[in-house]
VOVOSE-68578 format. One record per residue (C-alpha): x, y, z. Coordinates in steps of 0.05 Angstrom, whole numbers, plus 32768, in hexadecimal, padded with zeros to 4 digits. Layout:
BEGIN
+------+-------+------+
: east : north :   up :
+------+-------+------+
:    X :     Y :    Z :
...
+------+-------+------+
//
This chain:
BEGIN
+------+-------+------+
: east : north :   up :
+------+-------+------+
: 759F :  8032 : 85CF :
: 7587 :  8057 : 860D :
: 7548 :  8071 : 85EC :
: 750B :  8087 : 8614 :
: 74CF :  805C : 8601 :
: 74A3 :  8094 : 861B :
: 74C1 :  80C7 : 85EC :
: 7488 :  80F3 : 85D5 :
: 7474 :  80F4 : 858D :
: 747D :  8136 : 8567 :
: 743E :  815B : 8552 :
: 7412 :  8131 : 8525 :
: 741F :  8135 : 84DB :
: 7400 :  8115 : 849F :
: 741E :  80CF : 8498 :
: 7458 :  80CA : 8468 :
: 7475 :  808B : 844A :
: 74C1 :  808E : 8450 :
: 74CF :  8066 : 8412 :
: 74A0 :  808C : 83E5 :
: 74B3 :  80CF : 8403 :
: 74FF :  80C6 : 8402 :
: 7503 :  8100 : 83D2 :
: 74D8 :  812E : 83FD :
: 7514 :  8147 : 8425 :
: 7528 :  8179 : 83F0 :
: 74E1 :  8192 : 83E9 :
: 74D9 :  819D : 8433 :
: 751D :  81BE : 843F :
: 7517 :  8209 : 8449 :
: 754C :  821D : 8416 :
: 7584 :  81FE : 843E :
: 75CC :  8212 : 842C :
: 75FA :  81E0 : 840B :
: 7617 :  81AD : 843B :
: 7658 :  81CB : 8455 :
: 7698 :  81A3 : 8454 :
: 76A9 :  818A : 849A :
: 76E2 :  81B2 : 84BA :
: 7705 :  8171 : 84CA :
: 770D :  8142 : 848E :
: 7706 :  8105 : 84BB :
: 76BF :  811C : 84CC :
: 76AC :  8114 : 8483 :
: 76B9 :  80C9 : 8489 :
: 768B :  80C1 : 84C6 :
: 7640 :  80B7 : 84BB :
: 7606 :  80B3 : 84EC :
: 75D4 :  807D : 84D9 :
: 758D :  807E : 84F7 :
: 7568 :  803C : 84EF :
: 751D :  8037 : 84ED :
: 7511 :  807C : 850B :
: 74C8 :  8083 : 8520 :
: 74C0 :  80CE : 852A :
: 74D7 :  80FE : 84F3 :
: 74E4 :  8134 : 8528 :
: 751B :  8109 : 8546 :
: 753F :  8108 : 8503 :
: 7541 :  8154 : 8504 :
: 755A :  8156 : 854C :
: 7590 :  8123 : 853B :
: 75A6 :  814F : 8500 :
: 75AC :  818A : 852F :
: 75D5 :  8161 : 8560 :
: 7604 :  814C : 8528 :
: 760F :  8191 : 850B :
: 7621 :  81B0 : 854E :
: 765B :  817E : 8552 :
: 7674 :  8185 : 850B :
: 7653 :  8147 : 84ED :
: 762A :  814A : 84AD :
: 761E :  8104 : 8490 :
: 75D9 :  80E9 : 84A4 :
: 75BB :  80A9 : 8488 :
: 7575 :  8091 : 8497 :
: 756B :  8046 : 8492 :
: 7522 :  8033 : 8488 :
: 7503 :  806C : 84B0 :
: 74B9 :  8063 : 84BF :
: 74AD :  80A9 : 84A4 :
: 74D7 :  80D6 : 8479 :
: 74EF :  8118 : 8496 :
: 74B6 :  814B : 8497 :
: 74AC :  8193 : 84AC :
: 74B4 :  8181 : 84F5 :
: 74F8 :  8164 : 84E3 :
: 750F :  81A6 : 84C6 :
: 74F1 :  81CD : 8500 :
: 7517 :  81A3 : 8533 :
: 7557 :  81A5 : 8509 :
: 755C :  81EE : 851F :
: 758B :  8204 : 84E8 :
: 75A9 :  81C0 : 84D6 :
: 757F :  81C1 : 8497 :
: 75BB :  81B1 : 846B :
: 75C9 :  8171 : 8492 :
: 7580 :  815C : 848E :
: 7579 :  816D : 8444 :
: 75B7 :  8144 : 8433 :
: 75A0 :  8107 : 845A :
: 7599 :  80C7 : 8432 :
: 7560 :  8095 : 843B :
: 7574 :  804D : 842F :
: 754B :  800D : 8437 :
: 7571 :  7FED : 8470 :
: 75AF :  7FEF : 849B :
: 75D7 :  7FC3 : 846C :
: 75CF :  7FF6 : 8435 :
: 75E2 :  802F : 8464 :
: 7625 :  8010 : 8478 :
: 7636 :  7FE8 : 8439 :
: 7674 :  8013 : 842A :
: 768A :  801B : 8473 :
: 76CA :  7FFF : 8491 :
: 76B4 :  8006 : 84D9 :
: 766E :  8005 : 84F6 :
: 7659 :  8010 : 853F :
: 7612 :  8003 : 8557 :
: 75F5 :  8029 : 8592 :
: 75CE :  7FFC : 85C1 :
: 75B1 :  8002 : 8607 :
: 75B9 :  7FBB : 861F :
: 75E4 :  7F7E : 8615 :
: 75CC :  7F4F : 85DE :
: 75DA :  7F06 : 85D0 :
: 7607 :  7F1B : 8597 :
: 764E :  7F22 : 85B3 :
: 766A :  7F65 : 859F :
: 76A3 :  7F8E : 85BB :
: 7684 :  7FC3 : 85E8 :
: 7699 :  800C : 85E8 :
: 7684 :  8048 : 8610 :
: 7679 :  8088 : 85E7 :
: 76BF :  80A3 : 85F2 :
: 76E0 :  8062 : 85DE :
: 76B2 :  805C : 85A2 :
: 76C1 :  80A3 : 858B :
: 770C :  8098 : 8590 :
: 7706 :  8058 : 8567 :
: 76DA :  8079 : 8532 :
: 7708 :  80B6 : 852D :
: 7746 :  808A : 8524 :
: 7725 :  8060 : 84EE :
: 770D :  809E : 84C9 :
: 7752 :  80BF : 84CC :
: 776F :  8080 : 84AE :
: 7740 :  808A : 8473 :
: 7708 :  805A : 8485 :
: 76BE :  8066 : 847F :
: 769E :  8064 : 84C4 :
: 7655 :  805D : 84DB :
: 7635 :  8069 : 851F :
: 75F1 :  8046 : 851F :
: 75B5 :  8057 : 854A :
: 7576 :  802C : 854E :
: 752C :  8038 : 8556 :
: 7513 :  8065 : 858D :
: 74EF :  802E : 85B3 :
: 7513 :  7FEE : 85A2 :
: 7559 :  8001 : 858B :
: 757F :  7FD5 : 855A :
: 756B :  7F8E : 854B :
: 759C :  7F56 : 8556 :
: 75A1 :  7F4C : 850A :
: 75B5 :  7F95 : 8503 :
: 75E9 :  7F90 : 853A :
: 7608 :  7F57 : 8513 :
: 761C :  7F8B : 84DF :
: 7644 :  7FB2 : 8513 :
: 768C :  7FA9 : 8528 :
: 767E :  7FBE : 856F :
: 7647 :  7FDA : 859D :
: 7643 :  801C : 85C1 :
: 761E :  8025 : 8602 :
: 7612 :  8068 : 8624 :
: 761B :  805D : 866F :
: 75DD :  8083 : 8685 :
: 75C0 :  8083 : 86CB :
: 75A8 :  803B : 86D5 :
: 756E :  8054 : 86FE :
: 7557 :  807F : 86C4 :
: 757A :  806D : 8683 :
: 7547 :  808F : 8657 :
: 756B :  80B2 : 861E :
: 7548 :  80C6 : 85DE :
: 7565 :  80BE : 8598 :
: 757E :  8105 : 858D :
: 759E :  8106 : 85D2 :
: 75C3 :  80C5 : 85C3 :
: 75DB :  80E2 : 8581 :
: 75F2 :  8121 : 85A6 :
: 761B :  80F9 : 85D8 :
: 7640 :  80D3 : 85A2 :
: 7648 :  8110 : 8576 :
: 7667 :  8136 : 85B0 :
: 7698 :  80FE : 85BE :
: 76AA :  80FC : 8574 :
: 76B7 :  8147 : 8576 :
: 76E4 :  8140 : 85B2 :
: 770A :  8106 : 8592 :
: 7713 :  8130 : 8553 :
: 772D :  816C : 8579 :
: 775F :  8140 : 859D :
: 7778 :  811D : 855F :
: 7775 :  8150 : 8527 :
: 77B8 :  8172 : 8519 :
: 77BC :  81BA : 852D :
: 77BC :  81E8 : 84F0 :
: 77C2 :  822C : 8510 :
: 780B :  8239 : 8520 :
: 77FA :  827E : 853A :
: 77D2 :  825C : 8571 :
: 780E :  8232 : 8583 :
: 77F6 :  81F5 : 855E :
: 7824 :  81BC : 854A :
: 782F :  81AA : 8502 :
: 7815 :  8168 : 84E7 :
: 7842 :  812E : 84FF :
: 7871 :  8114 : 84C9 :
: 7857 :  80D7 : 84A5 :
: 787B :  8095 : 849F :
: 788C :  80A4 : 8457 :
: 78A7 :  80E9 : 8469 :
: 78D3 :  80CC : 849F :
: 78EE :  8096 : 8470 :
: 78FE :  80CC : 843C :
: 7924 :  80F2 : 8472 :
: 794A :  80B4 : 8488 :
: 795D :  80A5 : 8440 :
: 7978 :  80EB : 8437 :
: 799B :  80E8 : 847A :
: 79C0 :  80A9 : 8464 :
: 79D6 :  80CA : 8423 :
: 79EE :  8108 : 8448 :
: 7A17 :  80DF : 8479 :
: 7A36 :  80B9 : 843F :
: 7A46 :  80FB : 841C :
: 7A6F :  8115 : 8457 :
: 7A8E :  80D1 : 8464 :
: 7A70 :  80D0 : 84AA :
: 7A78 :  8084 : 84B2 :
: 7AC3 :  8084 : 84A2 :
: 7AC0 :  803F : 8482 :
: 7A95 :  8021 : 84B9 :
: 7A52 :  8001 : 84A7 :
: 7A1C :  8036 : 84AC :
: 79E5 :  8009 : 84C8 :
: 79F5 :  8011 : 8512 :
: 79F8 :  805D : 850E :
: 79B8 :  8061 : 84E4 :
: 7992 :  8035 : 8514 :
: 79A4 :  8064 : 854E :
: 7993 :  80A2 : 8525 :
: 7950 :  8083 : 8510 :
: 793E :  8076 : 8559 :
: 7953 :  80BD : 856C :
: 7929 :  80E0 : 8537 :
: 78EE :  80B2 : 853F :
: 78EE :  80BF : 858A :
: 78EC :  8109 : 857A :
: 78A9 :  8101 : 8556 :
: 78BA :  8134 : 8521 :
: 7883 :  815B : 84FF :
: 7880 :  816B : 84B5 :
: 78A1 :  81B0 : 84BC :
: 78DB :  8193 : 84E4 :
: 78E7 :  815E : 84B0 :
: 78E8 :  8193 : 8479 :
: 791A :  81BB : 84A2 :
: 7948 :  8180 : 84AD :
: 7945 :  816B : 8464 :
: 7958 :  81B2 : 8451 :
: 7995 :  81AD : 847F :
: 79A8 :  816A : 8460 :
: 79A1 :  8186 : 841A :
: 79D3 :  81BD : 842B :
: 7A02 :  8189 : 844A :
: 7A00 :  815F : 840A :
: 7A0A :  819D : 83DF :
: 7A46 :  81B4 : 8408 :
: 7A64 :  816E : 8406 :
: 7A5C :  816C : 83BA :
: 7A7F :  81B0 : 83B2 :
: 7AB9 :  819B : 83DF :
: 7AC1 :  815A : 83B7 :
: 7AC4 :  8182 : 8376 :
: 7AFD :  81AE : 8391 :
: 7B29 :  8173 : 83A2 :
+------+-------+------+
//
């Protein structure tokens, strides 16, 4: 990752052992509110993992970067020190994210239940991994999360980044294309860049919910479209549309027509209501004969 090796240490604190002080987060937290549910359900399946963090203040700054972009799941893999009062000071209101952070012994434990893992790295390594820029990475993460997968974005140590063994646990690598003449980028800034891109990907992909604002309904799912096509076939049979001809050719054309229209859920409901009336009318006419 593009971390600055000259990144200053936060004000000196009494040394804390991260493993023995894993439970100290709750004690240090200044009565943080309960962790709010993300506004976008996909965000709840995306976690930020910090590996071997050296300065507790950077953990707080990363939590702040996350919360500003709608992310809330923070995992600390083998930090050198547990979050302390400087962490909460630099979190600047993201106390809930920090208090809910989990400390685990290593990266493998942090991503054990994940379906997709991206590692942020500053330079090419001997391990061959697909390379993404932040925008590509965010789009891939958002798509995996919307499909129901657990996703992790992993950031390494401030000075040395991720080890090759840790990158082996990742599906792909992310590189922030900083100025090559001065590629210094500290941990929290790197988290902010990726969190921003995740936010933009979410805003582009999430279905609009506010119809008053002119938003579009959620696109119809495959199952909803198949239900519609099944009812369409029944309605056409009920009115003897095919006139003894095989229905396959007409249905193929109608499927292509409606699929090309990219119907949303409301439109499918409307059309199925029309078909229900068609079937009901056909049944009443048949009874009168």
